[in-house]
N, C-alpha and C positions, 0 to 999 in steps of 0.2 A: 251450586256451580252455574256460572252463566255461560249459556251456550249460545253461539250465534248461529242461526240457520239462515242458509241463503235458499232463496227461493230456486226451485228445481226447473228453473226456465233455461234454455239454451243460452240467452243473452248475457244472464250473470255468469254463469260458468265459463263462457268464452272470454269475458272481461278478465275475470280471475285469472285463467291461464295465460292471458296476454300479458298481465301484470308480472306474473311469477317468470315468465320467459323473458320479460324485458330485464328485470332485475338481474337474471342470470347471465344475459348478454353484456350488461352493463358490467358485471362484476368480471366477467371473463376478458374483456377488454382492458380493464384496469390491470389485471394479472398478466395477461399475455403481452402487454406492450413492452417492447425491446429497448424501448428508449427511455426517455425521462419521466419519472413518476415519484412525487412526494408532496410536501408541503411547499408553499411558495418561496422559502428562504433556503432551505435544506433540501435538496434533491439527490435521491439515489441513482446512481447511473451503473451502467454495465461496463465491463473493460472496453468493449467495442466502441461505446459512445465517448469513453474517457480518450481512447486512441483517436478518436475522429476530431475531439476538441483539441487535444495536444497537437495535431498535425495541421489544423485548420488556423494558421496565422491570420488570415484575414477576418473571420469571424470572431476569434478570441486572441487579439493582439497582445493583451496584457494578462494572460491566463497564468496564474501561480498553481505549479504542482507542489504540494505539501506533503511530505513524508513525514508520519508521526512514529516510527519505529525507532529502534535504539541504533547507536552508532554502528555497533558489530553487524546489526541486519543491513544498513544502509551500505555499509562497505561490502557486503557480500553481493549484493545487487540492489540495483534502484533504477528508477526511470531517469531519462536524460533531463538534465537541468532541474532536477527535484532538489527542494530546498528541504533541509532537514531540521525539524524542531521536533524532538521526541514528545511524546504525550505527557510525560511527568514534567515536563518544563513547559508545556506549552501556555498555561495561563500567565505564567511569569514572563512571556516573551511576546505577549499581543501587541505590545507597542512596534515591535519589528514589521508586524504585518498591518500597520495602519494604513499605509498607502493602498493595501489592498481592499479596503472596506467595501468598495463598490465594483471590485472586480472579480471575476471569475476564479474560484479556488477550487481545484481537484485535490481532494485529502484521500491518502491511502495509507494501507499499513500491510501487513502481511497477509491477513485474511479477511479485513472487513470489519473486525470488531472495535479495534481502538481508532480507526478513522471514523467511526460512528460515534464514539465518545468525543473525538475531537471536532466533529462537525457541531455537536451540540454545543460544546463550549463557545464555538466561533459565532453560532447563531445568537446564543446568550449575550454575547458581547457585540452585538450590531453588525455583523458582517452579513451581508445581504445576498451574495450569490455563491452558496456553497454546494458543491458536488461531491458526495460520499461514493467512491469506487467500490462496488460490491466486488466481494472475494478477494480483494487486495492484490498484491503482487503476484502471490500463487496463481491465481486465476488468469493474471496478465501474461504470466510466463506459460502457463497451460495452453493460452490462446495462440502462443507463437509470436507474440509481440517482441520487439527488441528491447533490451535493458542493459544496464551498464554496471561494471565492476570498478571499484576504486583500486586503480593500478598502482597508487602510490603506498597502498597498504600491503606490506609483505606478510604473508602467512606465517604461522607459527609452525606449520607443517613443513615448511622450507628450511625455517631459520634453525631449528633444533637439530636435524640430521646434520646440516653443514658444520654447525658448531661441534657436534661429537666428533665428526670426522676430522676437523681441524685439531681438537683438543687430543685425539688418538694420535695423530701425526706429530704433533709436538712432544707428545709423552715418549712416542717410539724414538724421535731423533734425540732426545735428551737421553734415553737408557743407552742406544747404540754410542753416543759421544762419551758417556760415563764409562761404559766398557771397555772402549778403544783408549782412552785415556790412561786407563789403569794398566794397559798391557804395553805401552809405548817404554821402550827401552832407549835410554839416553847413550849414545855412543860418541866418543870424542876422539 
């Protein structure tokens, strides 16, 4: 086994310590940066940075917010002006996003997993400014940022009880009417 010996002089040891400490400092700043960090095409961002981007129309006038969840998840809650293209259909709908090829796209999902997959698909198809929102809409809501609910969708939780009460009322009226009709005595 080959062993490397360092001279036991103070200068060599100090140089080694300086290199190790420098590497730790560099690594610390890479991990601790709260802003943007990743490769030049796909960038992972926090919900705070995403919120700043979405609300800064001057710096990002053509920003696209892309939701890659399901229709049901989107209807439950979504970011304002988000475009819904579920991950399962993204590759087949890339032509719809062609005008955003050189524009910033913030991609999000529920927790960050599907948005990462979508970001990889977009990068592989030559989209150049992809921002993956870490933590997804769950972290967004947890941070206290606004989100939207699709008010056009009526929940089954509301429809079913109304239908059952209406049906019960109709049956009750029919039963009363039929009993009363049998007791009607005709007098002339």
